[in-house]
N, C-alpha and C positions, 0 to 999 in steps of 0.2 A: 536541177531546184535550184529555185531562187534563194537570196539572203532570208529574204524574207519568210520562205516557208520551213527553211531548216532551222532558223532561230525564233522560237517562239516561246513566250514570257512563260512562265510557271506559276500557277498561285496556287503558292502557297497557304492560304486560306479556306482554299477549297477542301470540301470533305473529302478525306481517302475511304479508301476501302478495308475492312475486315476482310481476311480470308478465311474458307469455309470452315480450315480447322480451329484454328484459331477462337470462331463467332462460333462455333460450337461446345466449345469450353467456354466462353463466356455466358452462355445461354444459361446452360445447366448449372451453374452459379449462381447466375443474378436471378431466375427464373424461382429458384430452392429461396435464395436469399425474400424475395416478394412476396411470396408466398408464407414464410413463417415471420417477417415483419405486419403481414396482415396480418396474420392469428398475435402476434403479441401485443399491436395496437388496438387488435378488437376487445383483448383481455385487459386493457385500460381504458375506451371509448367506446365503445358497444359496436354492432353490425353495420354503423353504414358508416364504415372506412377500409378501404383498399385500397391495397398496390399493387401496378401490374407495370410489368419490364417490354419497354418497348424497342422502338430500334439504337440500334450502334452505329458510331462512326469514328475516322479519326481527324482532329483537327487542331493546330495549334492553338497555346494556352491564351492567347488574347481571343480567338475567336470561344474558344470554351466561356471562356467569362464572358462574352458579348451575349450568349444564350441565358445566362443565369439573372433570373428574376430581381429587382432591384425595387426597394429596398426589399432584402431578403436575410436566411439566417442556414447555416451551414453546420451539420458533426465534420469538424476537424479528424482526419485517424491518421492512427498508423497501423499496418497491414505487413502482417508475417515479419520472417525474421529480419529481413535488412531494416524495418520500419517504414516501410513505403510511403509517402503520404498520400490522403486521397480526399476528397470533399465530395458530401452529400447534403447539395444544398437543395433548399425547399421557400417557395413567397413567402411573403412576410404574411399575407394575409390570410392564408393557409395555415402558417404558424400562430398566430394568434387565435386562429378557429382553433387548431387543437387544444391551446395549451388552454382556454376560457375549456372548453369542455372536458379538461382534465379537472377543473378549480368547480364544474359545472354550474357555470354563470354564461351557457352558451345560448345567445338571440335566434330568431327564427330565419336568418341568412348570414352569409359571409360577416365573419368580425370585419371593422374597420383596422388597417397596420395603425400598430401605434407601439414607445416603443415600450420592451417588457421591463415589469416589474423585478424587484430578487426573487419576489414567490413566484411569478411566471416563469423566469429564469431557470429559477429549476428544475419549474414541469419539462421547458425545453428539452433539459440536460437528461430528464429521463425517456424522452421520446427518442433521443438520440443515441443514449446511452443501447435501445432496443434496438436502432439500426446497427450499430457496433457486434452485436450480439448476431443481431441475423446475419451478419456477411459473412462473420464466423463460424457459426453455426451449418452453414448452408455450404459448406467447403467440400468441393466432392472428389473425398480422402478421406480414409478412417481418422487420422487424427485433423482435427476441427484446425483451421488457419487462425493463427491469431493475430488480433483485431484492437485496438485499444480508442477510446476516447478519447483525445487529447483537450479539444478543447469545441465549447460555440461558438462560431466566427457571424459575429453581425455583417453585412452587406460583404460577403465572400468576395464577390465579383472585385475589391479592390485589395484585396489579399495578396500578398508577395511569397505563396506558399512555392507558388513554380516559377520557374523561370517563364519568360513571355513568347520565347519563339519554341519551347518544350512539346514534339507530340502528345495531347492526350487522347484519350479513349472517353468516349463520351456517351454516357449510356441515357439514353429519356425513359423518363420515371414516368408514369399518369398514377396522380393519388385523386381518388375519388370520396367527396362526402355526402352525406345529406344535401347538398348544398349547390354540387354540382364536381365537376377534376377543374384541378391546376396540377401543371409540368414540375419536376423535379428534374436534379441531376445528379448523376454518377458520375464523377471527372476520377478520371485512373491516368497517369503518366505511360504513357507507351513500353518506356524503357525498363520499365521497377516489374512489367507484367511476366519478362523473361525469367526474373528471377524466384517468380511464383510458379515456374514450369509452363506458363502458357504462353506456349510460340511456336512459330511452325519447328522450329528445330525439334524442339523437346518433344512436339505433339507427331512428329512424320519420323524422326530420325531414332526412336529407339531402339537399340542391338536387341537382338531375340537370343536368347542362350538356349539351345538345342544340345538337350542329354543325351548320353549312349540310349541309341532305340532298346538295346535290349533291358535296360533298367527302366525305361517307360514305360514298356510291354506288364513288368512286373508291377509296377508301382499302381498301374490301373487298378489292378485284383485286390489290392490293400482296401479294408474296409477304414471310413474315417467317419463319424459321427459328427453333426454343423449343428450347434444349438443356437438358435432363434431365441433371443430377450425382448419381450412386450414393452415392458418398462421394467416399475419397484414403485414400492409408493412404504411409509409410516404407521404406521400405527400402535396404538397404547395396548399394552396386554388386556386392557377391560376391554375397549373397539375389538380386541381379535377376539374374545372368548362373545361377543356378540353378533358374530358375523352370522349369519341365516342365510339359506337358498330365497334365492333373489336379491339379495342385497347388490350393491355394488363399491367396486373400488375405483376410486383415481386415480390413475399413476402419472407418473412422474414425466411421461412422455407427451408430447403436443402432435398432435394430429398429421402436419406437416412433418415433423422430423421423420426420420428412416429409423428402422431398429434395427440393432446388430446383430452380428453370424458371429459366434466364434468357432473355433475350432482347437482342440484339447487346451482349452481354457483361456487361448491366447485371439483377440480380436483380428479377425480377419475381412469383414464385409461389411456392409451398410447397405441395407436393400426397402423397398416400399411394400410394405403387406398389399398382397391381392388375391384374388378370388383363381384358381385353378381349377376347372370343373365342379365338382364336390369336393376342392380339399382347400384348403388355404397353403399361402404360396408367400411368397417374395418372391422380388423385381431388385435385380442387384443393381448397384447406382455406383457404388465405389468396392473398390478392391485393394484390399495390403500383399494381394498376391502377385509374383512378378507373373508379365504376362509370359506366355510359353513354358513355363516352367510345370512339375508334376501337383 
């Protein structure tokens, strides 16, 4: 082997590979977040808005910033118990279009980019707040993930939230409006994902606890009752007395949100409603029970 063959330069700017196990965990989280964000934004802007989750890769912070639209805006987030920094970035003309939609001044095409007024900035904060809530509520565990909106950032590619050489997980999002689609990005530090439990070691090396076989057989015969809650609502006493057959009750549960399943009054599972033959059921998507337990 010659020196030129053995010493090949490594391109640190080239997108890296996300392993299968990590990618599956991220897909579950991010696809659910996009579905919830779509529902939340549609409640504010109407049905002509959707957010779809696209590809993901690992790049340096410099490369990640180069992919961000300029001028643009971002939701600066603090995620998880360690307040991991994250950015959800959006092109300037997309933000202006959505903000004008909230204010009822939207035209027949994309809005031209312009600096936001004080009132428009408050509308952007409302939209970014829904981003934060979607990320928190879509976390695939029983307990929602902490996610707080720290600020709305103008020209996020010029921010110094991350170190230039820091490895970033870059998720591409497609935001579709009545005027077409724009690309947005969700940027997360790769090192911070391990603190959230998303890493190959956490996903594949969890130790399995094996109980005594005799106790397992006894436990299998014990009857348990699982209660699934579809949702809740509050009405006045007068409204309750006026309820009749054929009336509808609007619950606090969004269509894209999982329902709760409890055991002995304790929340243990989250699931999505489904049909199983002629019966109603749920598909379990998150569990608070230890794998391998009884």
